[in-house]
Predicted model as a PDB file, atoms N, CA, C, CB and O in Angstrom, pLDDT in the B-factor column:
MODEL        1                                                                  
ATOM      1  N   MET A   1     117.301 190.317 161.086  1.00 72.00           N  
ATOM      2  CA  MET A   1     116.237 189.560 161.728  1.00 72.00           C  
ATOM      3  C   MET A   1     116.854 188.832 162.945  1.00 72.00           C  
ATOM      4  CB  MET A   1     115.564 188.537 160.711  1.00 72.00           C  
ATOM      5  O   MET A   1     117.787 188.043 162.800  1.00 72.00           O  
ATOM      6  N   HIS A   2     116.327 189.107 164.112  1.00 90.00           N  
ATOM      7  CA  HIS A   2     116.789 188.460 165.308  1.00 90.00           C  
ATOM      8  C   HIS A   2     116.100 187.100 165.465  1.00 90.00           C  
ATOM      9  CB  HIS A   2     116.535 189.349 166.528  1.00 90.00           C  
ATOM     10  O   HIS A   2     114.885 186.999 165.291  1.00 90.00           O  
ATOM     11  N   PHE A   3     116.862 186.065 165.790  1.00 94.00           N  
ATOM     12  CA  PHE A   3     116.293 184.727 165.959  1.00 94.00           C  
ATOM     13  C   PHE A   3     117.172 183.930 166.916  1.00 94.00           C  
ATOM     14  CB  PHE A   3     116.162 183.994 164.588  1.00 94.00           C  
ATOM     15  O   PHE A   3     118.283 184.333 167.261  1.00 94.00           O  
ATOM     16  N   GLU A   4     116.630 182.777 167.333  1.00 95.00           N  
ATOM     17  CA  GLU A   4     117.335 181.896 168.228  1.00 95.00           C  
ATOM     18  C   GLU A   4     117.249 180.478 167.682  1.00 95.00           C  
ATOM     19  CB  GLU A   4     116.762 181.983 169.658  1.00 95.00           C  
ATOM     20  O   GLU A   4     116.158 180.006 167.362  1.00 95.00           O  
ATOM     21  N   VAL A   5     118.396 179.784 167.569  1.00 96.00           N  
ATOM     22  CA  VAL A   5     118.370 178.406 167.110  1.00 96.00           C  
ATOM     23  C   VAL A   5     117.908 177.502 168.255  1.00 96.00           C  
ATOM     24  CB  VAL A   5     119.766 177.970 166.586  1.00 96.00           C  
ATOM     25  O   VAL A   5     118.400 177.599 169.380  1.00 96.00           O  
ATOM     26  N   ILE A   6     116.957 176.625 167.944  1.00 95.00           N  
ATOM     27  CA  ILE A   6     116.412 175.686 168.940  1.00 95.00           C  
ATOM     28  C   ILE A   6     116.885 174.325 168.585  1.00 95.00           C  
ATOM     29  CB  ILE A   6     114.863 175.728 169.008  1.00 95.00           C  
ATOM     30  O   ILE A   6     116.621 173.858 167.477  1.00 95.00           O  
ATOM     31  N   GLY A   7     117.587 173.648 169.490  1.00 92.00           N  
ATOM     32  CA  GLY A   7     118.051 172.314 169.239  1.00 92.00           C  
ATOM     33  C   GLY A   7     119.310 172.262 168.373  1.00 92.00           C  
ATOM     34  O   GLY A   7     120.064 173.231 168.286  1.00 92.00           O  
ATOM     35  N   LYS A   8     119.520 171.094 167.729  1.00 96.00           N  
ATOM     36  CA  LYS A   8     120.718 170.881 166.935  1.00 96.00           C  
ATOM     37  C   LYS A   8     120.543 171.363 165.503  1.00 96.00           C  
ATOM     38  CB  LYS A   8     121.093 169.419 166.943  1.00 96.00           C  
ATOM     39  O   LYS A   8     119.432 171.391 164.974  1.00 96.00           O  
ATOM     40  N   ILE A   9     121.642 171.737 164.894  1.00 96.00           N  
ATOM     41  CA  ILE A   9     121.662 172.082 163.475  1.00 96.00           C  
ATOM     42  C   ILE A   9     121.973 170.788 162.722  1.00 96.00           C  
ATOM     43  CB  ILE A   9     122.727 173.226 163.153  1.00 96.00           C  
ATOM     44  O   ILE A   9     122.964 170.120 163.015  1.00 96.00           O  
ATOM     45  N   GLU A  10     121.131 170.438 161.761  1.00 97.00           N  
ATOM     46  CA  GLU A  10     121.307 169.201 160.997  1.00 97.00           C  
ATOM     47  C   GLU A  10     121.729 169.453 159.589  1.00 97.00           C  
ATOM     48  CB  GLU A  10     120.051 168.407 160.994  1.00 97.00           C  
ATOM     49  O   GLU A  10     121.637 170.577 159.095  1.00 97.00           O  
ATOM     50  N   GLN A  11     122.190 168.430 158.939  1.00 97.00           N  
ATOM     51  CA  GLN A  11     122.643 168.483 157.523  1.00 97.00           C  
ATOM     52  C   GLN A  11     123.696 169.577 157.332  1.00 97.00           C  
ATOM     53  CB  GLN A  11     121.434 168.740 156.566  1.00 97.00           C  
ATOM     54  O   GLN A  11     123.623 170.357 156.382  1.00 97.00           O  
ATOM     55  N   VAL A  12     124.672 169.629 158.238  1.00 97.00           N  
ATOM     56  CA  VAL A  12     125.703 170.661 158.198  1.00 97.00           C  
ATOM     57  C   VAL A  12     126.660 170.373 157.007  1.00 97.00           C  
ATOM     58  CB  VAL A  12     126.493 170.710 159.567  1.00 97.00           C  
ATOM     59  O   VAL A  12     127.147 169.255 156.841  1.00 97.00           O  
ATOM     60  N   GLU A  13     126.906 171.397 156.207  1.00 98.00           N  
ATOM     61  CA  GLU A  13     127.835 171.268 155.040  1.00 98.00           C  
ATOM     62  C   GLU A  13     128.787 172.469 155.085  1.00 98.00           C  
ATOM     63  CB  GLU A  13     127.035 171.217 153.630  1.00 98.00           C  
ATOM     64  O   GLU A  13     128.414 173.575 155.476  1.00 98.00           O  
ATOM     65  N   VAL A  14     130.019 172.207 154.673  1.00 97.00           N  
ATOM     66  CA  VAL A  14     131.018 173.279 154.535  1.00 97.00           C  
ATOM     67  C   VAL A  14     130.861 173.922 153.169  1.00 97.00           C  
ATOM     68  CB  VAL A  14     132.471 172.732 154.724  1.00 97.00           C  
ATOM     69  O   VAL A  14     130.873 173.232 152.149  1.00 97.00           O  
ATOM     70  N   ILE A  15     130.716 175.228 153.146  1.00 97.00           N  
ATOM     71  CA  ILE A  15     130.567 175.965 151.879  1.00 97.00           C  
ATOM     72  C   ILE A  15     131.942 176.430 151.385  1.00 97.00           C  
ATOM     73  CB  ILE A  15     129.607 177.191 152.058  1.00 97.00           C  
ATOM     74  O   ILE A  15     132.249 176.324 150.198  1.00 97.00           O  
ATOM     75  N   ALA A  16     132.783 176.956 152.324  1.00 97.00           N  
ATOM     76  CA  ALA A  16     134.086 177.480 151.945  1.00 97.00           C  
ATOM     77  C   ALA A  16     135.010 177.409 153.135  1.00 97.00           C  
ATOM     78  CB  ALA A  16     133.980 178.923 151.421  1.00 97.00           C  
ATOM     79  O   ALA A  16     134.561 177.378 154.280  1.00 97.00           O  
ATOM     80  N   VAL A  17     136.339 177.384 152.857  1.00 97.00           N  
ATOM     81  CA  VAL A  17     137.335 177.330 153.917  1.00 97.00           C  
ATOM     82  C   VAL A  17     138.442 178.336 153.585  1.00 97.00           C  
ATOM     83  CB  VAL A  17     137.912 175.879 154.080  1.00 97.00           C  
ATOM     84  O   VAL A  17     138.864 178.474 152.437  1.00 97.00           O  
ATOM     85  N   GLY A  18     138.893 179.032 154.631  1.00 95.00           N  
ATOM     86  CA  GLY A  18     140.074 179.944 154.524  1.00 95.00           C  
ATOM     87  C   GLY A  18     139.911 181.009 153.471  1.00 95.00           C  
ATOM     88  O   GLY A  18     138.932 181.755 153.479  1.00 95.00           O  
ATOM     89  N   SER A  19     140.861 181.088 152.566  1.00 94.00           N  
ATOM     90  CA  SER A  19     140.897 182.191 151.574  1.00 94.00           C  
ATOM     91  C   SER A  19     139.754 182.102 150.577  1.00 94.00           C  
ATOM     92  CB  SER A  19     142.227 182.184 150.816  1.00 94.00           C  
ATOM     93  O   SER A  19     139.555 183.032 149.796  1.00 94.00           O  
ATOM     94  N   ARG A  20     138.981 180.986 150.581  1.00 96.00           N  
ATOM     95  CA  ARG A  20     137.826 180.877 149.648  1.00 96.00           C  
ATOM     96  C   ARG A  20     136.625 181.643 150.185  1.00 96.00           C  
ATOM     97  CB  ARG A  20     137.437 179.386 149.420  1.00 96.00           C  
ATOM     98  O   ARG A  20     135.632 181.803 149.474  1.00 96.00           O  
ATOM     99  N   ILE A  21     136.696 182.126 151.440  1.00 96.00           N  
ATOM    100  CA  ILE A  21     135.634 182.916 152.044  1.00 96.00           C  
ATOM    101  C   ILE A  21     135.816 184.378 151.618  1.00 96.00           C  
ATOM    102  CB  ILE A  21     135.643 182.775 153.607  1.00 96.00           C  
ATOM    103  O   ILE A  21     136.893 184.950 151.787  1.00 96.00           O  
ATOM    104  N   ARG A  22     134.778 184.962 151.077  1.00 94.00           N  
ATOM    105  CA  ARG A  22     134.835 186.335 150.563  1.00 94.00           C  
ATOM    106  C   ARG A  22     135.201 187.312 151.694  1.00 94.00           C  
ATOM    107  CB  ARG A  22     133.473 186.734 149.920  1.00 94.00           C  
ATOM    108  O   ARG A  22     135.985 188.233 151.467  1.00 94.00           O  
ATOM    109  N   ASP A  23     134.658 187.135 152.891  1.00 93.00           N  
ATOM    110  CA  ASP A  23     134.848 188.082 153.988  1.00 93.00           C  
ATOM    111  C   ASP A  23     135.971 187.654 154.953  1.00 93.00           C  
ATOM    112  CB  ASP A  23     133.542 188.241 154.756  1.00 93.00           C  
ATOM    113  O   ASP A  23     135.927 188.036 156.123  1.00 93.00           O  
ATOM    114  N   ILE A  24     136.940 186.903 154.525  1.00 96.00           N  
ATOM    115  CA  ILE A  24     137.940 186.374 155.426  1.00 96.00           C  
ATOM    116  C   ILE A  24     138.755 187.489 156.109  1.00 96.00           C  
ATOM    117  CB  ILE A  24     138.864 185.441 154.667  1.00 96.00           C  
ATOM    118  O   ILE A  24     139.102 187.353 157.282  1.00 96.00           O  
ATOM    119  N   MET A  25     139.059 188.570 155.408  1.00 96.00           N  
ATOM    120  CA  MET A  25     139.823 189.647 156.026  1.00 96.00           C  
ATOM    121  C   MET A  25     139.055 190.323 157.175  1.00 96.00           C  
ATOM    122  CB  MET A  25     140.195 190.681 154.973  1.00 96.00           C  
ATOM    123  O   MET A  25     139.627 190.647 158.216  1.00 96.00           O  
ATOM    124  N   ARG A  26     137.747 190.525 156.958  1.00 96.00           N  
ATOM    125  CA  ARG A  26     136.887 191.124 157.977  1.00 96.00           C  
ATOM    126  C   ARG A  26     136.812 190.205 159.202  1.00 96.00           C  
ATOM    127  CB  ARG A  26     135.466 191.392 157.406  1.00 96.00           C  
ATOM    128  O   ARG A  26     136.893 190.672 160.338  1.00 96.00           O  
ATOM    129  N   LEU A  27     136.657 188.910 158.967  1.00 96.00           N  
ATOM    130  CA  LEU A  27     136.564 187.949 160.079  1.00 96.00           C  
ATOM    131  C   LEU A  27     137.876 187.950 160.902  1.00 96.00           C  
ATOM    132  CB  LEU A  27     136.264 186.508 159.531  1.00 96.00           C  
ATOM    133  O   LEU A  27     137.837 187.961 162.132  1.00 96.00           O  
ATOM    134  N   ARG A  28     138.997 187.939 160.234  1.00 96.00           N  
ATOM    135  CA  ARG A  28     140.293 187.937 160.925  1.00 96.00           C  
ATOM    136  C   ARG A  28     140.530 189.233 161.717  1.00 96.00           C  
ATOM    137  CB  ARG A  28     141.424 187.738 159.910  1.00 96.00           C  
ATOM    138  O   ARG A  28     141.076 189.202 162.820  1.00 96.00           O  
ATOM    139  N   GLN A  29     140.116 190.362 161.144  1.00 97.00           N  
ATOM    140  CA  GLN A  29     140.267 191.645 161.859  1.00 97.00           C  
ATOM    141  C   GLN A  29     139.333 191.724 163.051  1.00 97.00           C  
ATOM    142  CB  GLN A  29     140.000 192.825 160.917  1.00 97.00           C  
ATOM    143  O   GLN A  29     139.715 192.234 164.104  1.00 97.00           O  
ATOM    144  N   GLN A  30     138.116 191.227 162.899  1.00 96.00           N  
ATOM    145  CA  GLN A  30     137.084 191.402 163.937  1.00 96.00           C  
ATOM    146  C   GLN A  30     137.208 190.354 165.041  1.00 96.00           C  
ATOM    147  CB  GLN A  30     135.685 191.329 163.313  1.00 96.00           C  
ATOM    148  O   GLN A  30     136.972 190.667 166.208  1.00 96.00           O  
ATOM    149  N   TYR A  31     137.580 189.097 164.693  1.00 96.00           N  
ATOM    150  CA  TYR A  31     137.572 188.011 165.669  1.00 96.00           C  
ATOM    151  C   TYR A  31     138.953 187.377 165.917  1.00 96.00           C  
ATOM    152  CB  TYR A  31     136.617 186.950 165.212  1.00 96.00           C  
ATOM    153  O   TYR A  31     139.134 186.652 166.895  1.00 96.00           O  
ATOM    154  N   GLY A  32     139.921 187.651 165.033  1.00 95.00           N  
ATOM    155  CA  GLY A  32     141.231 187.087 165.184  1.00 95.00           C  
ATOM    156  C   GLY A  32     141.497 185.978 164.188  1.00 95.00           C  
ATOM    157  O   GLY A  32     140.588 185.494 163.513  1.00 95.00           O  
ATOM    158  N   PRO A  33     142.772 185.578 164.107  1.00 95.00           N  
ATOM    159  CA  PRO A  33     143.123 184.529 163.138  1.00 95.00           C  
ATOM    160  C   PRO A  33     142.582 183.184 163.587  1.00 95.00           C  
ATOM    161  CB  PRO A  33     144.650 184.446 162.950  1.00 95.00           C  
ATOM    162  O   PRO A  33     142.333 182.963 164.772  1.00 95.00           O  
ATOM    163  N   GLY A  34     142.405 182.299 162.636  1.00 93.00           N  
ATOM    164  CA  GLY A  34     141.899 180.958 162.915  1.00 93.00           C  
ATOM    165  C   GLY A  34     141.589 180.268 161.601  1.00 93.00           C  
ATOM    166  O   GLY A  34     141.667 180.871 160.531  1.00 93.00           O  
ATOM    167  N   ARG A  35     141.239 179.005 161.696  1.00 96.00           N  
ATOM    168  CA  ARG A  35     140.866 178.228 160.521  1.00 96.00           C  
ATOM    169  C   ARG A  35     139.389 178.429 160.261  1.00 96.00           C  
ATOM    170  CB  ARG A  35     141.197 176.722 160.708  1.00 96.00           C  
ATOM    171  O   ARG A  35     138.549 177.615 160.645  1.00 96.00           O  
ATOM    172  N   TRP A  36     139.088 179.551 159.589  1.00 97.00           N  
ATOM    173  CA  TRP A  36     137.708 179.953 159.366  1.00 97.00           C  
ATOM    174  C   TRP A  36     137.043 179.104 158.307  1.00 97.00           C  
ATOM    175  CB  TRP A  36     137.643 181.406 158.974  1.00 97.00           C  
ATOM    176  O   TRP A  36     137.641 178.804 157.274  1.00 97.00           O  
ATOM    177  N   ARG A  37     135.801 178.716 158.562  1.00 97.00           N  
ATOM    178  CA  ARG A  37     134.991 177.971 157.591  1.00 97.00           C  
ATOM    179  C   ARG A  37     133.627 178.614 157.538  1.00 97.00           C  
ATOM    180  CB  ARG A  37     134.881 176.453 157.965  1.00 97.00           C  
ATOM    181  O   ARG A  37     133.125 179.129 158.537  1.00 97.00           O  
ATOM    182  N   LYS A  38     133.028 178.579 156.349  1.00 98.00           N  
ATOM    183  CA  LYS A  38     131.647 179.015 156.176  1.00 98.00           C  
ATOM    184  C   LYS A  38     130.821 177.743 156.059  1.00 98.00           C  
ATOM    185  CB  LYS A  38     131.466 179.962 154.909  1.00 98.00           C  
ATOM    186  O   LYS A  38     131.131 176.866 155.253  1.00 98.00           O  
ATOM    187  N   LEU A  39     129.754 177.645 156.878  1.00 98.00           N  
ATOM    188  CA  LEU A  39     128.933 176.459 156.901  1.00 98.00           C  
ATOM    189  C   LEU A  39     127.469 176.792 156.715  1.00 98.00           C  
ATOM    190  CB  LEU A  39     129.136 175.714 158.185  1.00 98.00           C  
ATOM    191  O   LEU A  39     127.020 177.928 156.872  1.00 98.00           O  
ATOM    192  N   LYS A  40     126.733 175.713 156.365  1.00 98.00           N  
ATOM    193  CA  LYS A  40     125.261 175.860 156.291  1.00 98.00           C  
ATOM    194  C   LYS A  40     124.635 174.611 156.889  1.00 98.00           C  
ATOM    195  CB  LYS A  40     124.765 176.078 154.802  1.00 98.00           C  
ATOM    196  O   LYS A  40     125.259 173.553 156.963  1.00 98.00           O  
ATOM    197  N   GLY A  41     123.367 174.763 157.321  1.00 98.00           N  
ATOM    198  CA  GLY A  41     122.654 173.617 157.877  1.00 98.00           C  
ATOM    199  C   GLY A  41     121.184 173.943 158.043  1.00 98.00           C  
ATOM    200  O   GLY A  41     120.747 175.061 157.769  1.00 98.00           O  
ATOM    201  N   ILE A  42     120.429 172.956 158.492  1.00 98.00           N  
ATOM    202  CA  ILE A  42     118.985 173.106 158.698  1.00 98.00           C  
ATOM    203  C   ILE A  42     118.722 173.067 160.200  1.00 98.00           C  
ATOM    204  CB  ILE A  42     118.172 171.980 157.947  1.00 98.00           C  
ATOM    205  O   ILE A  42     119.236 172.205 160.912  1.00 98.00           O  
ATOM    206  N   ALA A  43     117.895 174.037 160.679  1.00 97.00           N  
ATOM    207  CA  ALA A  43     117.629 174.117 162.108  1.00 97.00           C  
ATOM    208  C   ALA A  43     116.242 174.680 162.341  1.00 97.00           C  
ATOM    209  CB  ALA A  43     118.687 174.977 162.817  1.00 97.00           C  
ATOM    210  O   ALA A  43     115.687 175.390 161.502  1.00 97.00           O  
ATOM    211  N   ALA A  44     115.684 174.339 163.522  1.00 97.00           N  
ATOM    212  CA  ALA A  44     114.459 174.980 163.964  1.00 97.00           C  
ATOM    213  C   ALA A  44     114.897 176.317 164.622  1.00 97.00           C  
ATOM    214  CB  ALA A  44     113.625 174.039 164.976  1.00 97.00           C  
ATOM    215  O   ALA A  44     115.833 176.346 165.420  1.00 97.00           O  
ATOM    216  N   VAL A  45     114.209 177.399 164.274  1.00 97.00           N  
ATOM    217  CA  VAL A  45     114.571 178.722 164.789  1.00 97.00           C  
ATOM    218  C   VAL A  45     113.310 179.353 165.376  1.00 97.00           C  
ATOM    219  CB  VAL A  45     115.195 179.635 163.659  1.00 97.00           C  
ATOM    220  O   VAL A  45     112.201 179.183 164.869  1.00 97.00           O  
ATOM    221  N   LYS A  46     113.533 180.100 166.485  1.00 97.00           N  
ATOM    222  CA  LYS A  46     112.463 180.877 167.096  1.00 97.00           C  
ATOM    223  C   LYS A  46     112.626 182.297 166.654  1.00 97.00           C  
ATOM    224  CB  LYS A  46     112.473 180.768 168.641  1.00 97.00           C  
ATOM    225  O   LYS A  46     113.651 182.914 166.943  1.00 97.00           O  
ATOM    226  N   LEU A  47     111.639 182.852 165.953  1.00 96.00           N  
ATOM    227  CA  LEU A  47     111.706 184.183 165.401  1.00 96.00           C  
ATOM    228  C   LEU A  47     111.288 185.229 166.429  1.00 96.00           C  
ATOM    229  CB  LEU A  47     110.835 184.279 164.167  1.00 96.00           C  
ATOM    230  O   LEU A  47     110.822 184.867 167.509  1.00 96.00           O  
ATOM    231  N   GLU A  48     111.444 186.524 166.120  1.00 94.00           N  
ATOM    232  CA  GLU A  48     111.106 187.616 167.001  1.00 94.00           C  
ATOM    233  C   GLU A  48     109.653 187.579 167.442  1.00 94.00           C  
ATOM    234  CB  GLU A  48     111.401 188.915 166.331  1.00 94.00           C  
ATOM    235  O   GLU A  48     109.333 187.920 168.581  1.00 94.00           O  
ATOM    236  N   ASN A  49     108.771 187.162 166.533  1.00 94.00           N  
ATOM    237  CA  ASN A  49     107.316 187.166 166.858  1.00 94.00           C  
ATOM    238  C   ASN A  49     106.919 185.919 167.672  1.00 94.00           C  
ATOM    239  CB  ASN A  49     106.466 187.226 165.543  1.00 94.00           C  
ATOM    240  O   ASN A  49     105.741 185.751 167.990  1.00 94.00           O  
ATOM    241  N   GLY A  50     107.869 185.055 168.009  1.00 94.00           N  
ATOM    242  CA  GLY A  50     107.600 183.899 168.821  1.00 94.00           C  
ATOM    243  C   GLY A  50     107.299 182.635 168.050  1.00 94.00           C  
ATOM    244  O   GLY A  50     107.206 181.563 168.649  1.00 94.00           O  
ATOM    245  N   SER A  51     107.145 182.722 166.754  1.00 96.00           N  
ATOM    246  CA  SER A  51     106.842 181.524 165.947  1.00 96.00           C  
ATOM    247  C   SER A  51     108.121 180.684 165.773  1.00 96.00           C  
ATOM    248  CB  SER A  51     106.251 181.931 164.542  1.00 96.00           C  
ATOM    249  O   SER A  51     109.228 181.222 165.749  1.00 96.00           O  
ATOM    250  N   ILE A  52     107.953 179.396 165.655  1.00 96.00           N  
ATOM    251  CA  ILE A  52     109.062 178.463 165.447  1.00 96.00           C  
ATOM    252  C   ILE A  52     108.968 177.925 164.040  1.00 96.00           C  
ATOM    253  CB  ILE A  52     109.042 177.302 166.489  1.00 96.00           C  
ATOM    254  O   ILE A  52     107.939 177.364 163.663  1.00 96.00           O  
ATOM    255  N   ARG A  53     110.020 178.082 163.249  1.00 96.00           N  
ATOM    256  CA  ARG A  53     110.037 177.668 161.873  1.00 96.00           C  
ATOM    257  C   ARG A  53     111.307 176.894 161.594  1.00 96.00           C  
ATOM    258  CB  ARG A  53     109.913 178.867 160.943  1.00 96.00           C  
ATOM    259  O   ARG A  53     112.297 177.025 162.314  1.00 96.00           O  
ATOM    260  N   MET A  54     111.275 176.067 160.519  1.00 97.00           N  
ATOM    261  CA  MET A  54     112.485 175.412 160.003  1.00 97.00           C  
ATOM    262  C   MET A  54     113.135 176.366 159.048  1.00 97.00           C  
ATOM    263  CB  MET A  54     112.169 174.048 159.305  1.00 97.00           C  
ATOM    264  O   MET A  54     112.467 177.014 158.243  1.00 97.00           O  
ATOM    265  N   ALA A  55     114.458 176.453 159.139  1.00 97.00           N  
ATOM    266  CA  ALA A  55     115.191 177.394 158.269  1.00 97.00           C  
ATOM    267  C   ALA A  55     116.533 176.852 157.870  1.00 97.00           C  
ATOM    268  CB  ALA A  55     115.374 178.731 158.956  1.00 97.00           C  
ATOM    269  O   ALA A  55     117.131 176.037 158.572  1.00 97.00           O  
ATOM    270  N   GLU A  56     117.006 177.323 156.715  1.00 97.00           N  
ATOM    271  CA  GLU A  56     118.389 177.074 156.340  1.00 97.00           C  
ATOM    272  C   GLU A  56     119.221 178.200 156.915  1.00 97.00           C  
ATOM    273  CB  GLU A  56     118.563 176.969 154.787  1.00 97.00           C  
ATOM    274  O   GLU A  56     118.958 179.365 156.619  1.00 97.00           O  
ATOM    275  N   VAL A  57     120.211 177.889 157.726  1.00 97.00           N  
ATOM    276  CA  VAL A  57     121.039 178.909 158.370  1.00 97.00           C  
ATOM    277  C   VAL A  57     122.466 178.796 157.854  1.00 97.00           C  
ATOM    278  CB  VAL A  57     121.002 178.766 159.918  1.00 97.00           C  
ATOM    279  O   VAL A  57     122.953 177.705 157.558  1.00 97.00           O  
ATOM    280  N   HIS A  58     123.134 179.959 157.752  1.00 97.00           N  
ATOM    281  CA  HIS A  58     124.508 180.044 157.346  1.00 97.00           C  
ATOM    282  C   HIS A  58     125.295 180.737 158.452  1.00 97.00           C  
ATOM    283  CB  HIS A  58     124.644 180.789 156.004  1.00 97.00           C  
ATOM    284  O   HIS A  58     124.774 181.625 159.127  1.00 97.00           O  
ATOM    285  N   TRP A  59     126.565 180.326 158.639  1.00 97.00           N  
ATOM    286  CA  TRP A  59     127.397 180.989 159.666  1.00 97.00           C  
ATOM    287  C   TRP A  59     128.876 180.744 159.361  1.00 97.00           C  
ATOM    288  CB  TRP A  59     127.040 180.464 161.105  1.00 97.00           C  
ATOM    289  O   TRP A  59     129.245 179.907 158.537  1.00 97.00           O  
ATOM    290  N   TYR A  60     129.705 181.521 160.069  1.00 97.00           N  
ATOM    291  CA  TYR A  60     131.146 181.307 160.031  1.00 97.00           C  
ATOM    292  C   TYR A  60     131.588 180.695 161.330  1.00 97.00           C  
ATOM    293  CB  TYR A  60     131.901 182.619 159.766  1.00 97.00           C  
ATOM    294  O   TYR A  60     131.002 180.957 162.380  1.00 97.00           O  
ATOM    295  N   GLU A  61     132.643 179.860 161.268  1.00 97.00           N  
ATOM    296  CA  GLU A  61     133.087 179.168 162.459  1.00 97.00           C  
ATOM    297  C   GLU A  61     134.598 178.965 162.410  1.00 97.00           C  
ATOM    298  CB  GLU A  61     132.362 177.824 162.607  1.00 97.00           C  
ATOM    299  O   GLU A  61     135.155 178.688 161.348  1.00 97.00           O  
ATOM    300  N   ALA A  62     135.259 179.101 163.556  1.00 96.00           N  
ATOM    301  CA  ALA A  62     136.677 178.817 163.645  1.00 96.00           C  
ATOM    302  C   ALA A  62     136.945 178.117 164.967  1.00 96.00           C  
ATOM    303  CB  ALA A  62     137.520 180.112 163.515  1.00 96.00           C  
ATOM    304  O   ALA A  62     136.290 178.407 165.968  1.00 96.00           O  
ATOM    305  N   HIS A  63     137.897 177.203 164.978  1.00 95.00           N  
ATOM    306  CA  HIS A  63     138.243 176.434 166.155  1.00 95.00           C  
ATOM    307  C   HIS A  63     138.754 177.430 167.220  1.00 95.00           C  
ATOM    308  CB  HIS A  63     139.322 175.324 165.817  1.00 95.00           C  
ATOM    309  O   HIS A  63     139.616 178.264 166.941  1.00 95.00           O  
ATOM    310  N   GLY A  64     138.210 177.324 168.433  1.00 94.00           N  
ATOM    311  CA  GLY A  64     138.603 178.185 169.528  1.00 94.00           C  
ATOM    312  C   GLY A  64     137.882 179.507 169.543  1.00 94.00           C  
ATOM    313  O   GLY A  64     137.999 180.240 170.525  1.00 94.00           O  
ATOM    314  N   ILE A  65     137.140 179.853 168.508  1.00 95.00           N  
ATOM    315  CA  ILE A  65     136.420 181.105 168.443  1.00 95.00           C  
ATOM    316  C   ILE A  65     134.923 180.845 168.463  1.00 95.00           C  
ATOM    317  CB  ILE A  65     136.817 181.893 167.192  1.00 95.00           C  
ATOM    318  O   ILE A  65     134.179 181.589 169.102  1.00 95.00           O  
ATOM    319  N   GLY A  66     134.465 179.804 167.776  1.00 95.00           N  
ATOM    320  CA  GLY A  66     133.080 179.414 167.751  1.00 95.00           C  
ATOM    321  C   GLY A  66     132.294 179.951 166.566  1.00 95.00           C  
ATOM    322  O   GLY A  66     132.874 180.422 165.588  1.00 95.00           O  
ATOM    323  N   LYS A  67     130.978 179.878 166.660  1.00 95.00           N  
ATOM    324  CA  LYS A  67     130.120 180.314 165.579  1.00 95.00           C  
ATOM    325  C   LYS A  67     129.938 181.818 165.625  1.00 95.00           C  
ATOM    326  CB  LYS A  67     128.773 179.611 165.646  1.00 95.00           C  
ATOM    327  O   LYS A  67     129.745 182.396 166.695  1.00 95.00           O  
ATOM    328  N   ARG A  68     129.998 182.453 164.459  1.00 95.00           N  
ATOM    329  CA  ARG A  68     129.817 183.921 164.363  1.00 95.00           C  
ATOM    330  C   ARG A  68     128.962 184.241 163.143  1.00 95.00           C  
ATOM    331  CB  ARG A  68     131.203 184.662 164.271  1.00 95.00           C  
ATOM    332  O   ARG A  68     128.912 183.471 162.184  1.00 95.00           O  
ATOM    333  N   LYS A  69     128.306 185.364 163.192  1.00 95.00           N  
ATOM    334  CA  LYS A  69     127.554 185.909 162.058  1.00 95.00           C  
ATOM    335  C   LYS A  69     126.511 184.928 161.513  1.00 95.00           C  
ATOM    336  CB  LYS A  69     128.511 186.300 160.948  1.00 95.00           C  
ATOM    337  O   LYS A  69     126.413 184.747 160.299  1.00 95.00           O  
ATOM    338  N   MET A  70     125.747 184.305 162.378  1.00 95.00           N  
ATOM    339  CA  MET A  70     124.735 183.351 161.920  1.00 95.00           C  
ATOM    340  C   MET A  70     123.547 184.121 161.315  1.00 95.00           C  
ATOM    341  CB  MET A  70     124.260 182.432 163.101  1.00 95.00           C  
ATOM    342  O   MET A  70     123.103 185.127 161.870  1.00 95.00           O  
ATOM    343  N   LYS A  71     123.044 183.638 160.180  1.00 96.00           N  
ATOM    344  CA  LYS A  71     121.899 184.305 159.537  1.00 96.00           C  
ATOM    345  C   LYS A  71     120.986 183.266 158.946  1.00 96.00           C  
ATOM    346  CB  LYS A  71     122.362 185.298 158.443  1.00 96.00           C  
ATOM    347  O   LYS A  71     121.401 182.142 158.661  1.00 96.00           O  
ATOM    348  N   ILE A  72     119.724 183.648 158.760  1.00 96.00           N  
ATOM    349  CA  ILE A  72     118.754 182.771 158.100  1.00 96.00           C  
ATOM    350  C   ILE A  72     118.845 183.061 156.625  1.00 96.00           C  
ATOM    351  CB  ILE A  72     117.287 182.985 158.641  1.00 96.00           C  
ATOM    352  O   ILE A  72     118.674 184.199 156.189  1.00 96.00           O  
ATOM    353  N   LYS A  73     119.113 182.029 155.860  1.00 96.00           N  
ATOM    354  CA  LYS A  73     119.173 182.168 154.396  1.00 96.00           C  
ATOM    355  C   LYS A  73     117.785 182.068 153.809  1.00 96.00           C  
ATOM    356  CB  LYS A  73     120.090 181.097 153.773  1.00 96.00           C  
ATOM    357  O   LYS A  73     117.416 182.873 152.954  1.00 96.00           O  
ATOM    358  N   GLN A  74     116.995 181.079 154.258  1.00 96.00           N  
ATOM    359  CA  GLN A  74     115.608 180.983 153.812  1.00 96.00           C  
ATOM    360  C   GLN A  74     114.801 180.142 154.797  1.00 96.00           C  
ATOM    361  CB  GLN A  74     115.529 180.377 152.390  1.00 96.00           C  
ATOM    362  O   GLN A  74     115.317 179.230 155.443  1.00 96.00           O  
ATOM    363  N   LEU A  75     113.528 180.480 154.886  1.00 96.00           N  
ATOM    364  CA  LEU A  75     112.619 179.683 155.705  1.00 96.00           C  
ATOM    365  C   LEU A  75     112.114 178.533 154.861  1.00 96.00           C  
ATOM    366  CB  LEU A  75     111.435 180.539 156.252  1.00 96.00           C  
ATOM    367  O   LEU A  75     111.808 178.706 153.681  1.00 96.00           O  
ATOM    368  N   LEU A  76     112.028 177.345 155.473  1.00 96.00           N  
ATOM    369  CA  LEU A  76     111.718 176.136 154.668  1.00 96.00           C  
ATOM    370  C   LEU A  76     110.287 175.672 154.822  1.00 96.00           C  
ATOM    371  CB  LEU A  76     112.641 175.001 155.052  1.00 96.00           C  
ATOM    372  O   LEU A  76     109.859 174.803 154.063  1.00 96.00           O  
ATOM    373  N   ASP A  77     109.521 176.204 155.767  1.00 89.00           N  
ATOM    374  CA  ASP A  77     108.130 175.770 155.891  1.00 89.00           C  
ATOM    375  C   ASP A  77     107.171 176.942 155.950  1.00 89.00           C  
ATOM    376  CB  ASP A  77     107.958 174.910 157.120  1.00 89.00           C  
ATOM    377  O   ASP A  77     105.961 176.744 156.055  1.00 89.00           O  
TER     378      ASP A  77                                                      
ENDMDL                                                                          
END                                                                             
């Protein structure tokens, strides 16, 4: 599902860090080494059909690399 995050992501929480991430080998091969973290938060997202909804989003992030593989876990409204 293609979407765009609008505004800030709120209630950000760390789910896992480093070797506790199931896909850590794939992240390191695809984007390079770094202090990878898996995070989640609440954000307003603009969906493909143009509607704006609140959603729980999950993503991976590393210092110097940025956010990668962002996905909508569930729509909240």
